[in-house]
C-alpha positions as CSV (number, residue, x, y, z in Angstrom):
1,X,31.2,-30.0,72.9
2,X,29.8,-26.5,72.1
3,X,32.5,-25.0,74.3
4,X,35.2,-26.8,72.4
5,X,33.8,-25.6,69.1
6,X,33.6,-22.1,70.3
7,X,37.1,-22.3,71.6
8,X,38.4,-23.4,68.2
9,X,36.3,-20.8,66.4
10,X,37.7,-18.1,68.7
11,X,41.3,-19.0,68.8
12,X,42.0,-21.0,65.6
13,X,39.5,-20.9,62.9
14,X,38.5,-17.2,63.1
15,X,42.1,-15.9,63.1
16,X,43.1,-18.4,60.4
17,X,40.3,-17.2,58.2
18,X,41.3,-13.5,58.8
19,X,44.9,-14.3,58.1
20,X,44.1,-16.2,54.9
21,X,41.8,-13.4,53.8
22,X,44.5,-10.9,54.4
23,X,47.1,-12.9,52.5
24,X,44.6,-13.4,49.6
25,X,43.8,-9.7,49.6
26,X,47.5,-8.8,49.4
27,X,48.0,-11.4,46.7
28,X,45.1,-10.2,44.5
29,X,46.1,-6.6,45.2
30,X,49.6,-7.4,44.0
31,X,48.2,-9.1,40.9
32,X,46.0,-6.1,40.2
33,X,48.9,-3.7,40.6
34,X,51.0,-5.8,38.2
35,X,48.2,-5.9,35.6
36,X,47.8,-2.1,35.9
37,X,51.6,-1.6,35.5
38,X,51.6,-3.8,32.5
39,X,48.6,-2.0,31.0
40,X,50.4,1.3,31.6
41,X,53.6,0.1,30.0
42,X,51.6,-1.2,27.0
43,X,49.8,2.1,26.7
44,X,53.1,4.0,26.9
45,X,54.7,1.7,24.3
46,X,51.7,2.2,22.0
47,X,51.9,5.9,22.4
48,X,55.7,5.9,21.6
49,X,55.2,3.7,18.5
50,X,52.3,5.9,17.3
51,X,54.5,9.0,17.8
52,X,57.4,7.4,15.9
53,X,55.1,6.4,13.1
54,X,53.7,9.9,12.8
55,X,57.3,11.4,12.8
56,X,58.3,9.0,10.1
57,X,55.2,9.8,8.1
58,X,55.9,13.5,8.5
59,X,59.5,13.0,7.5
60,X,58.6,11.0,4.4
61,X,56.0,13.6,3.4
62,X,58.5,16.3,3.8
63,X,61.1,14.5,1.7
64,X,58.5,14.0,-1.1
65,X,57.5,17.6,-0.9
66,X,61.2,18.8,-1.0
67,X,61.9,16.5,-4.0
68,X,58.9,17.9,-5.8
69,X,60.0,21.5,-5.1
70,X,63.5,20.7,-6.5
71,X,62.1,19.0,-9.6
72,X,59.7,21.9,-10.3
73,X,62.4,24.5,-9.8
74,X,64.6,22.8,-12.3
75,X,61.8,22.4,-14.8
76,X,60.8,26.1,-14.7
77,X,64.2,27.6,-15.4
78,X,63.5,30.2,-12.7
79,X,66.6,31.6,-11.0
80,X,64.7,33.2,-8.0
81,X,62.7,30.0,-7.5
82,X,65.8,27.8,-7.6
83,X,67.6,30.0,-5.0
84,X,64.5,29.9,-2.8
85,X,64.2,26.1,-3.1
86,X,67.9,25.8,-2.3
87,X,67.5,27.7,0.9
88,X,64.4,25.8,1.9
89,X,66.1,22.4,1.3
90,X,69.1,23.5,3.4
91,X,66.9,24.6,6.3
92,X,64.0,22.2,6.2
93,X,66.4,19.2,5.9
94,X,69.0,20.6,8.3
95,X,68.9,17.4,10.4
96,X,68.9,15.0,7.5
97,X,72.2,15.6,5.8
98,X,72.1,12.5,3.6
99,X,68.8,13.4,1.9
100,X,69.6,17.1,1.9
101,X,72.9,16.6,0.1
102,X,71.2,14.3,-2.5
103,X,68.6,17.0,-3.3
104,X,71.3,19.7,-3.5
105,X,73.3,17.5,-5.8
106,X,70.3,17.0,-8.1
107,X,69.6,20.7,-8.1
108,X,73.2,21.8,-8.8
109,X,73.9,19.1,-11.4
110,X,71.0,20.1,-13.7
111,X,71.9,22.0,-16.8
112,X,68.8,24.1,-16.2
113,X,70.0,25.4,-12.8
114,X,71.3,29.0,-12.8
115,X,74.9,29.5,-11.9
116,X,73.9,31.9,-9.0
117,X,72.4,28.8,-7.2
118,X,75.8,27.1,-7.3
119,X,77.4,30.3,-6.0
120,X,74.8,30.5,-3.1
121,X,75.4,26.9,-2.2
122,X,79.1,27.4,-2.0
123,X,78.5,30.4,0.3
124,X,76.4,28.1,2.6
125,X,79.1,25.5,2.6
126,X,81.8,28.0,3.4
127,X,79.8,29.4,6.3
128,X,79.2,25.9,7.7
129,X,82.9,25.0,7.4
130,X,83.9,28.3,9.1
131,X,81.4,27.6,11.9
132,X,82.8,24.1,12.5
133,X,86.4,25.3,12.3
134,X,85.7,27.9,15.0
135,X,84.1,25.3,17.2
136,X,87.5,23.5,17.4
137,X,89.5,26.7,18.0
138,X,88.9,26.8,21.8
139,X,92.1,27.4,23.8
140,X,92.6,24.5,26.2
141,X,92.2,25.2,29.9
142,X,91.0,28.7,29.1
143,X,87.4,29.8,29.7
144,X,85.6,30.7,26.5
145,X,82.5,32.9,26.0
146,X,81.1,32.9,22.4
147,X,78.7,35.7,21.5
148,X,76.6,34.7,18.6
149,X,74.5,37.0,16.4
150,X,71.9,35.4,14.0
151,X,72.6,35.7,10.4
152,X,69.0,36.5,9.5
153,X,68.9,39.5,11.8
154,X,72.5,40.7,11.2
155,X,71.8,44.4,11.1
156,X,70.0,44.3,14.4
157,X,72.1,41.7,16.2
158,X,75.7,42.4,15.2
159,X,76.1,45.8,16.8
160,X,74.8,44.3,20.1
161,X,77.3,41.4,19.7
162,X,80.1,44.0,19.3
163,X,79.0,45.8,22.5
164,X,78.7,42.6,24.5
165,X,82.2,41.3,23.3
166,X,83.7,44.7,24.3
167,X,82.2,44.8,27.8
168,X,82.9,41.1,28.6
169,X,86.5,41.5,27.4
170,X,86.9,44.3,29.9
171,X,85.5,42.2,32.8
172,X,87.0,38.8,31.9
173,X,90.5,39.7,30.7
174,X,91.8,36.1,31.0
175,X,88.9,34.6,29.1
176,X,88.6,33.9,25.4
177,X,85.8,36.1,24.2
178,X,84.7,35.6,20.6
179,X,82.1,37.2,18.3
180,X,80.6,34.7,15.9
181,X,77.8,34.5,13.3
182,X,75.2,31.8,13.6
183,X,74.4,30.8,10.0
184,X,70.7,30.2,9.2
185,X,71.4,26.7,8.1
186,X,73.1,25.9,11.4
187,X,70.3,27.5,13.4
188,X,67.8,25.3,11.6
189,X,69.4,22.2,13.2
190,X,68.0,20.6,16.4
191,X,70.0,21.8,19.4
192,X,70.0,25.4,18.1
193,X,66.8,26.9,16.7
194,X,67.4,30.2,18.6
195,X,64.2,32.3,18.7
196,X,65.2,34.6,21.6
197,X,68.1,36.1,23.4
198,X,69.8,33.3,25.4
199,X,72.7,32.5,27.6
200,X,73.5,28.7,27.6
201,X,75.6,27.2,30.3
202,X,76.2,24.0,32.3
203,X,75.5,23.7,36.0
204,X,79.1,24.3,37.1
205,X,79.2,27.5,34.9
206,X,76.1,29.1,36.4
207,X,77.9,31.7,38.6
208,X,79.8,33.1,35.6
209,X,76.7,32.9,33.4
210,X,74.7,34.9,35.8
211,X,77.5,37.5,36.0
212,X,77.4,37.7,32.2
213,X,73.7,38.3,32.4
214,X,74.1,41.1,35.0
215,X,76.8,42.8,33.0
216,X,74.6,42.8,29.9
217,X,71.7,44.2,31.9
218,X,73.8,46.9,33.6
219,X,75.1,48.1,30.3
220,X,71.6,48.3,28.7
221,X,72.5,46.2,25.7
222,X,68.8,45.2,25.2
223,X,65.9,47.5,25.7
224,X,63.0,45.0,25.2
225,X,64.1,41.5,25.9
226,X,66.8,40.4,28.4
227,X,68.6,37.1,27.7
228,X,67.0,34.0,29.1
229,X,69.2,31.7,31.2
230,X,69.2,28.2,29.7
231,X,70.8,25.2,31.5
232,X,72.1,22.6,29.1
233,X,73.3,19.0,29.6
234,X,75.9,18.9,26.8
235,X,79.5,18.6,27.9
236,X,81.5,21.7,26.9
237,X,83.7,22.5,29.9
238,X,84.6,26.1,30.6
239,X,82.3,27.3,27.9
240,X,79.3,29.7,27.8
241,X,77.4,30.8,24.7
242,X,75.4,34.0,24.3
243,X,72.8,34.2,21.5
244,X,71.5,37.5,20.2
245,X,68.2,37.5,18.4
246,X,65.9,40.4,19.5
247,X,66.2,43.9,20.8
């Protein structure tokens, strides 16, 4: 009888227990992993929601502050203050055109607002219109290189833009090479915010972008800061942009 029991323990019960234990181990391990994944997803969701709430809070606070600045500028009958507030509104709310336009309308429609503010706003709108018009004036099936100089450093950047356009035109005779100003209010928008010399390109344009960089370096356009190469994901076929910010 003992031999029979030993036989069953050795060949049936023992292996069965081990097999069941292994299955249960895998089952509980799977449950643990699922719980950990769910906990991680919940944590990520909570973080995302918290971030969104903070962004909304910041946005609302900014809107209130901008409204207060506009109201104070109107009340004080101060031409310099009104022009400064106009510039701040256009730049700080560059990505919120609806609220920005409402504040600009309030500022310009007030009888206390100086006429110079209306003139300045018209200049801003003209620059924006010109920029958008130029964006559409790309010759189809022709490679385009736009050389931008920043409006707020025009004296420093424009001469370098002239030089870059000249040397690139010599090298790429079949390309459309354009010198363009990057208005402050456009640069304030997400997607721009240029703070250094840059060459922006898509993956398939990298060989030409690197050649542009080498040409700029070989001609000593910049003494202190060479342009940074920046790969972008936006779809602008046969198009490279060069931004000039520093020396």
